[in-house]
C-alpha positions as CSV (number, residue, x, y, z in Angstrom):
1,M,0.0,0.0,0.0
2,T,1.4,3.4,-0.9
3,R,1.7,6.1,1.6
4,Q,-0.9,8.2,-0.1
5,S,-3.4,5.4,-0.2
6,C,-2.7,4.5,3.4
7,L,-3.3,8.1,4.4
8,G,-6.5,8.1,2.4
9,F,-7.6,4.8,4.2
10,M,-6.8,6.4,7.6
11,C,-8.9,9.4,6.7
12,L,-11.8,7.1,5.7
13,V,-11.5,5.2,9.0
14,I,-11.4,8.4,11.1
15,S,-14.3,9.8,9.1
16,V,-16.4,6.7,9.6
17,A,-15.6,6.6,13.3
18,F,-16.7,10.2,13.8
19,T,-19.8,9.8,11.7
20,T,-20.8,6.6,13.5
21,N,-20.2,8.3,16.9
22,G,-22.2,11.3,15.9
23,R,-25.1,9.1,14.8
24,A,-24.9,7.1,18.1
25,Q,-24.9,10.4,20.0
26,I,-27.9,11.6,18.2
27,G,-29.7,8.3,18.8
28,A,-28.8,8.4,22.5
29,A,-30.1,11.9,22.8
30,S,-33.4,11.1,21.1
31,A,-33.8,8.0,23.3
32,A,-33.1,10.1,26.4
33,A,-35.7,12.8,25.3
34,K,-38.3,10.0,24.9
35,A,-37.3,8.3,28.2
36,S,-37.6,11.5,30.3
37,P,-39.8,13.9,28.3
38,E,-40.9,16.0,31.3
39,L,-37.3,16.7,32.4
40,V,-35.9,17.2,28.9
41,G,-38.8,19.5,28.0
42,A,-38.2,21.6,31.1
43,V,-34.5,21.9,30.4
44,S,-35.1,22.6,26.7
45,K,-37.6,25.4,27.6
46,E,-35.3,27.0,30.2
47,I,-32.1,27.1,28.1
48,G,-33.7,27.5,24.7
49,A,-32.3,24.2,23.3
50,S,-33.6,21.4,21.2
51,P,-34.7,18.3,23.0
52,D,-31.6,16.4,21.9
53,Q,-29.4,19.3,23.2
54,A,-31.3,19.4,26.5
55,A,-31.0,15.6,26.9
56,G,-27.2,15.9,26.4
57,A,-27.0,18.9,28.7
58,A,-28.9,17.0,31.5
59,G,-26.7,14.0,30.9
60,A,-23.6,16.0,31.3
61,L,-24.7,17.5,34.6
62,F,-25.9,14.2,35.9
63,G,-22.5,12.9,35.0
64,V,-20.9,15.5,37.2
65,A,-23.3,14.5,40.0
66,K,-22.5,10.8,39.5
67,S,-18.8,11.5,39.8
68,R,-19.2,13.4,43.1
69,L,-21.9,11.4,44.9
70,K,-21.4,8.1,46.6
71,P,-22.9,5.3,44.6
72,E,-25.8,4.9,47.0
73,E,-26.5,8.6,46.9
74,F,-26.4,8.7,43.1
75,S,-28.7,5.7,43.1
76,Q,-31.3,7.8,45.0
77,V,-31.0,10.6,42.4
78,S,-31.1,8.1,39.5
79,S,-34.3,6.6,40.9
80,A,-36.0,10.0,40.8
81,V,-35.2,10.5,37.1
82,P,-36.8,8.3,34.5
83,G,-34.4,7.3,31.8
84,M,-31.2,8.2,33.7
85,D,-29.1,5.8,31.8
86,S,-30.3,7.3,28.5
87,L,-29.6,10.8,29.8
88,L,-26.0,9.8,30.8
89,S,-25.5,8.2,27.4
90,A,-26.7,11.4,25.7
91,A,-23.9,13.4,27.2
92,P,-21.3,14.3,24.6
93,T,-18.4,12.0,24.2
94,G,-14.9,13.1,23.5
95,V,-14.8,15.8,26.2
96,G,-11.3,15.3,27.5
97,S,-9.6,12.0,26.7
98,A,-12.1,9.6,28.3
99,G,-15.4,10.9,27.0
100,A,-17.8,13.1,28.9
101,A,-18.6,10.8,31.8
102,G,-15.0,9.7,32.2
103,A,-13.6,13.3,31.9
104,L,-16.2,14.6,34.3
105,S,-15.5,11.9,36.8
106,Q,-11.7,12.6,36.7
107,L,-12.2,16.3,37.6
108,G,-11.9,17.5,41.1
109,G,-13.8,20.2,42.9
110,S,-17.2,21.7,42.0
111,A,-15.8,24.4,39.8
112,S,-13.8,22.1,37.6
113,G,-16.7,19.6,37.3
114,L,-19.0,22.4,36.2
115,A,-16.2,23.5,33.8
116,G,-16.4,20.1,32.3
117,A,-20.1,20.4,32.0
118,A,-19.6,23.8,30.3
119,A,-17.3,22.1,27.8
120,A,-20.0,19.5,27.2
121,F,-22.5,22.3,26.6
122,T,-20.2,23.9,24.1
123,K,-19.9,20.6,22.3
124,L,-23.7,20.4,22.1
125,G,-23.7,23.8,20.5
126,L,-24.9,25.6,23.7
127,K,-23.4,28.5,25.5
128,P,-21.4,27.5,28.5
129,E,-23.2,30.0,30.7
130,L,-26.4,28.0,30.2
131,V,-25.1,25.5,32.8
132,A,-26.2,28.0,35.5
133,K,-29.7,28.0,34.0
134,A,-30.0,24.2,33.6
135,V,-28.8,23.3,37.2
136,P,-31.9,24.7,39.0
137,V,-34.2,22.9,36.6
138,L,-32.6,19.5,37.4
139,I,-32.6,20.2,41.1
140,S,-36.3,21.2,41.0
141,F,-37.2,18.1,39.0
142,V,-35.3,15.8,41.3
143,T,-36.8,17.5,44.4
144,K,-40.3,17.1,43.1
145,S,-39.9,13.5,42.0
146,G,-37.5,12.2,44.7
147,G,-38.2,14.4,47.7
148,A,-36.3,17.2,49.4
149,N,-33.5,15.0,50.7
150,V,-32.7,13.7,47.2
151,G,-32.9,17.2,45.7
152,S,-30.5,18.4,48.4
153,L,-28.0,15.7,47.4
154,L,-28.0,16.8,43.9
155,A,-27.9,20.5,44.8
156,S,-24.9,19.8,47.1
157,V,-22.7,18.7,44.1
158,L,-24.0,21.0,41.4
159,K,-23.8,24.4,43.1
């Protein structure tokens, strides 16, 4: 194989990988929007985003929470949110070296975790400052569906 054809082949492989990942991301966001329509609708309305963007945004923020809460605490939050696995899957991949969830879980401190969420928002085509508008929507939803104690758990790691 010549160098030129090898480079062309690598470009094709990379292009297919990005296209496939992009399609998977869109599919995951659509599934999340269907799995948790009330939450995704509320986030979408508050931040002026499409349902797919809102699902990815919620997933990114729940990824921050998952990385900061003890497993048993996150389980309580997860139980209060229909379609949590779909929402987490809808978070953008490729933020940092380990994907959104991996990158967010490796960050320390609330500021850096929310900075990771801001990077995920940017990847979704949303302004990073919308993180501050999305967080209260998630906390309110979790408080209503899981109770004040569960809402407080989420608030403690997202503020």
